[in-house]
C-alpha positions, 0 to 999 in steps of 0.5 A: 882407158876404162875397164872395157877398153882394157879388156878389148885391148887384151883381146886385140892382142890375142888373149882369150877370155880364159887367159885374161881370167888366169892372169887377172882373176876376173872370171871368164863370164865377167870378161864376156859380160864386160865385153857385152856391156852387161858388167861395168866394174870388178873388185879393186884387186882384180882391177889392179891385176888388169892394169898390171897386165895391160901395162905388161902387154904394152911394154912387151909390144914396145920392146918387140917393136924396138927390137925390129927397128 
């Protein structure tokens, strides 16, 4: 997954640009620019935070899906 795909995944999961900022440190304006192909990278530490958030959301979706079976 590239950075745009990660942002779009989080947005599809219902997170707003502001929530992504609060949980990763990637500014709302950068999130918007990434979504619109105007920015293609972020600092290493923010990228790590983004990876961790995507992992957390995926795990929560998996746990929720298992609980419904």
